[in-house]
LOTORRO-548694 format. One record per residue (C-alpha): residue in three letters; x, y, z; residue number from 1. Coordinates in steps of 0.5 Angstrom, whole numbers. Last residue first. Layout:
! residues N
(ALA,(X,Y,Z),NUM),
...
This chain:
! residues 246
(LEU,(-37,14,-3),246),
(LYS,(-38,9,2),245),
(SER,(-41,9,9),244),
(ILE,(-41,6,16),243),
(ILE,(-35,0,14),242),
(LEU,(-35,-5,20),241),
(LYS,(-39,-10,17),240),
(ASP,(-34,-10,11),239),
(SER,(-28,-13,16),238),
(TYR,(-30,-20,18),237),
(LYS,(-34,-21,12),236),
(LYS,(-28,-20,7),235),
(PRO,(-34,-18,1),234),
(ARG,(-30,-20,-6),233),
(ARG,(-30,-14,-10),232),
(THR,(-30,-14,-18),231),
(LYS,(-36,-10,-18),230),
(LEU,(-39,-9,-26),229),
(GLY,(-40,-2,-28),228),
(LEU,(-34,-2,-33),227),
(THR,(-30,-8,-35),226),
(LYS,(-35,-13,-37),225),
(LYS,(-33,-20,-37),224),
(GLY,(-32,-24,-44),223),
(TRP,(-24,-28,-43),222),
(ARG,(-20,-22,-46),221),
(SER,(-24,-16,-42),220),
(VAL,(-30,-13,-44),219),
(PRO,(-33,-7,-47),218),
(SER,(-40,-5,-46),217),
(PRO,(-44,-5,-52),216),
(MET,(-40,-9,-57),215),
(GLY,(-37,-7,-64),214),
(ILE,(-31,-6,-60),213),
(GLY,(-29,0,-65),212),
(SER,(-26,-1,-73),211),
(ARG,(-20,1,-76),210),
(GLY,(-20,-3,-83),209),
(GLU,(-23,-10,-84),208),
(GLY,(-26,-13,-77),207),
(GLY,(-22,-17,-72),206),
(GLY,(-21,-16,-65),205),
(HIS,(-26,-13,-59),204),
(PRO,(-27,-20,-56),203),
(HIS,(-19,-21,-56),202),
(SER,(-15,-27,-58),201),
(ARG,(-18,-31,-64),200),
(PRO,(-21,-25,-66),199),
(ASN,(-14,-21,-68),198),
(GLN,(-11,-16,-64),197),
(ALA,(-11,-8,-65),196),
(VAL,(-18,-8,-62),195),
(GLY,(-16,-12,-55),194),
(ARG,(-11,-6,-55),193),
(VAL,(-3,-9,-54),192),
(THR,(-1,-7,-46),191),
(PRO,(7,-7,-46),190),
(ARG,(11,-11,-40),189),
(ILE,(12,-8,-33),188),
(GLY,(18,-10,-30),187),
(MET,(19,-4,-26),186),
(ARG,(26,-4,-31),185),
(ARG,(21,-3,-37),184),
(LYS,(16,2,-34),183),
(ARG,(23,6,-34),182),
(GLY,(25,4,-41),181),
(ALA,(18,7,-43),180),
(LYS,(20,14,-41),179),
(GLY,(18,20,-38),178),
(LEU,(15,17,-31),177),
(LYS,(11,23,-31),176),
(LYS,(10,25,-23),175),
(THR,(3,27,-21),174),
(LYS,(1,21,-17),173),
(LYS,(8,21,-13),172),
(ASP,(7,28,-11),171),
(VAL,(5,26,-3),170),
(ASN,(13,23,-2),169),
(GLY,(12,22,4),168),
(LEU,(6,18,8),167),
(GLN,(2,23,13),166),
(GLY,(2,23,21),165),
(ILE,(2,19,27),164),
(THR,(3,11,26),163),
(ALA,(-5,8,27),162),
(LYS,(-5,1,33),161),
(ALA,(-11,-2,34),160),
(LYS,(-14,-2,42),159),
(GLY,(-19,2,40),158),
(SER,(-22,-3,35),157),
(PHE,(-23,0,28),156),
(LEU,(-30,2,24),155),
(ARG,(-29,6,18),154),
(MET,(-31,12,14),153),
(GLN,(-29,12,7),152),
(GLY,(-27,18,4),151),
(SER,(-22,14,-1),150),
(PRO,(-16,16,5),149),
(MET,(-20,13,11),148),
(LYS,(-24,17,15),147),
(VAL,(-24,13,22),146),
(THR,(-28,12,27),145),
(VAL,(-26,9,34),144),
(TRP,(-30,3,37),143),
(GLU,(-28,1,44),142),
(GLU,(-34,6,48),141),
(GLU,(-35,11,42),140),
(LYS,(-29,15,39),139),
(ALA,(-30,20,33),138),
(VAL,(-26,22,27),137),
(VAL,(-19,20,27),136),
(ILE,(-16,23,20),135),
(ALA,(-12,18,15),134),
(ALA,(-7,19,11),133),
(ASN,(-3,17,4),132),
(GLY,(2,20,0),131),
(ALA,(6,14,-1),130),
(GLY,(1,8,0),129),
(ARG,(1,5,7),128),
(VAL,(-6,7,9),127),
(MET,(-9,-1,12),126),
(GLN,(-6,-7,14),125),
(ALA,(-1,-6,20),124),
(GLY,(1,-11,24),123),
(LYS,(-3,-16,27),122),
(GLY,(-3,-15,34),121),
(PRO,(-10,-11,34),120),
(ARG,(-14,-13,28),119),
(ILE,(-16,-8,22),118),
(GLU,(-8,-5,24),117),
(LEU,(-8,2,20),116),
(CYS,(-1,4,17),115),
(HIS,(-2,12,17),114),
(VAL,(-5,17,23),113),
(VAL,(-7,25,22),112),
(THR,(-11,27,28),111),
(GLY,(-17,30,29),110),
(VAL,(-20,26,35),109),
(PRO,(-14,25,39),108),
(ILE,(-9,18,39),107),
(LYS,(-11,14,46),106),
(GLU,(-16,9,43),105),
(LEU,(-13,9,36),104),
(PRO,(-7,5,40),103),
(LEU,(0,8,39),102),
(ALA,(5,8,34),101),
(ASN,(10,15,34),100),
(GLY,(12,17,27),99),
(VAL,(10,25,28),98),
(ARG,(8,27,35),97),
(ILE,(3,25,40),96),
(GLU,(8,23,44),95),
(ALA,(8,15,48),94),
(GLU,(5,12,53),93),
(PRO,(0,7,49),92),
(GLY,(6,4,45),91),
(SER,(12,5,40),90),
(VAL,(17,11,39),89),
(VAL,(21,15,35),88),
(GLU,(26,20,36),87),
(ASP,(29,24,31),86),
(GLY,(36,24,29),85),
(ILE,(34,25,21),84),
(LYS,(28,27,20),83),
(LEU,(20,26,20),82),
(GLY,(17,31,17),81),
(GLU,(12,27,12),80),
(PRO,(12,20,15),79),
(ALA,(17,14,13),78),
(LEU,(15,7,12),77),
(ILE,(19,3,18),76),
(TYR,(25,-1,17),75),
(ARG,(28,-4,24),74),
(LYS,(35,-4,27),73),
(GLU,(36,-8,34),72),
(GLY,(42,-5,39),71),
(ASP,(37,-4,46),70),
(VAL,(38,3,44),69),
(TYR,(34,2,38),68),
(HIS,(36,4,31),67),
(LEU,(31,6,26),66),
(LEU,(33,6,18),65),
(CYS,(28,9,14),64),
(ILE,(23,8,9),63),
(PRO,(20,12,3),62),
(ALA,(13,11,0),61),
(GLY,(12,8,-7),60),
(ARG,(13,1,-5),59),
(ASN,(17,-5,-7),58),
(PRO,(23,-1,-10),57),
(ASP,(25,2,-3),56),
(TYR,(28,9,-3),55),
(GLU,(32,10,4),54),
(PHE,(32,15,9),53),
(SER,(38,15,14),52),
(VAL,(39,14,22),51),
(VAL,(33,15,25),50),
(LYS,(33,13,33),49),
(ALA,(29,8,37),48),
(PRO,(26,9,44),47),
(VAL,(23,2,47),46),
(GLY,(16,3,50),45),
(VAL,(14,-2,47),44),
(LYS,(18,-6,41),43),
(ASP,(11,-9,38),42),
(ARG,(11,-4,32),41),
(LYS,(7,-9,28),40),
(TRP,(9,-7,21),39),
(ASP,(17,-7,22),38),
(ILE,(19,-7,15),37),
(GLU,(23,-13,12),36),
(ARG,(26,-9,6),35),
(LEU,(26,-14,-1),34),
(PHE,(32,-13,-5),33),
(ARG,(30,-12,-13),32),
(LYS,(34,-14,-18),31),
(SER,(32,-10,-25),30),
(GLY,(26,-12,-29),29),
(GLY,(24,-17,-34),28),
(GLY,(15,-20,-33),27),
(ARG,(10,-17,-32),26),
(GLN,(4,-16,-37),25),
(ARG,(-1,-22,-36),24),
(VAL,(-2,-24,-29),23),
(SER,(-4,-31,-28),22),
(VAL,(1,-34,-33),21),
(ARG,(2,-42,-33),20),
(GLY,(7,-44,-29),19),
(LYS,(4,-48,-23),18),
(ALA,(5,-44,-18),17),
(ASP,(3,-38,-22),16),
(ARG,(6,-34,-27),15),
(GLY,(6,-25,-28),14),
(GLY,(14,-26,-28),13),
(ASN,(16,-30,-22),12),
(LYS,(20,-26,-20),11),
(LYS,(25,-28,-13),10),
(LEU,(26,-22,-9),9),
(ILE,(34,-23,-6),8),
(LYS,(34,-21,2),7),
(LYS,(34,-15,6),6),
(LEU,(34,-13,13),5),
(LYS,(40,-16,16),4),
(ARG,(44,-13,10),3),
(SER,(42,-6,14),2),
(MET,(42,0,8),1),
């Protein structure tokens, strides 16, 4: 682990700036180091060698340490098929090879990619989870159509960067934690069912003996519907680029 690229991640126990619990069932957990990931891949044309693969407790995908020829070291997310000793490079002239980062306009149709930028130069914001991958589907003028892991078809600027390959740890979703203690070390505390609480603590609570929720639709602790209610806030600058939704 490179010492200059890590720092201790401060815990907040699910509390906001005023000290009030804003996210429930959070707290405890093992001490973590935050690794600085190179999301921008802005060392254009400078080759780097893959030195090691490491586990990052802050994300599902593995990371790898790059040593650039000019002496700089950086972390990136490790795609499937990348090996120690491989050379990666970023820029429009890079080869179509796993681990290389190129503008979407330079990537052939049908190529599997990850770590996509929404705005050119801002850094990777999409397709960063373990085992995820998107596919370049079509190109038209300055726009590139990409099929997301969810099946959603989305437009991206041809100047936006993406990294070739599928992210590692593909079988993360099928792995079992094995015991409650592992969940606690991740900083996740137990969740209590609403029907097991008293009526002052949850709308589902109360009643003699075992009872149902007593209402047409399940609701949250604060009375908001939890099934069928859309909670995503519209992002005007990026939602207008969605071609089709599932």
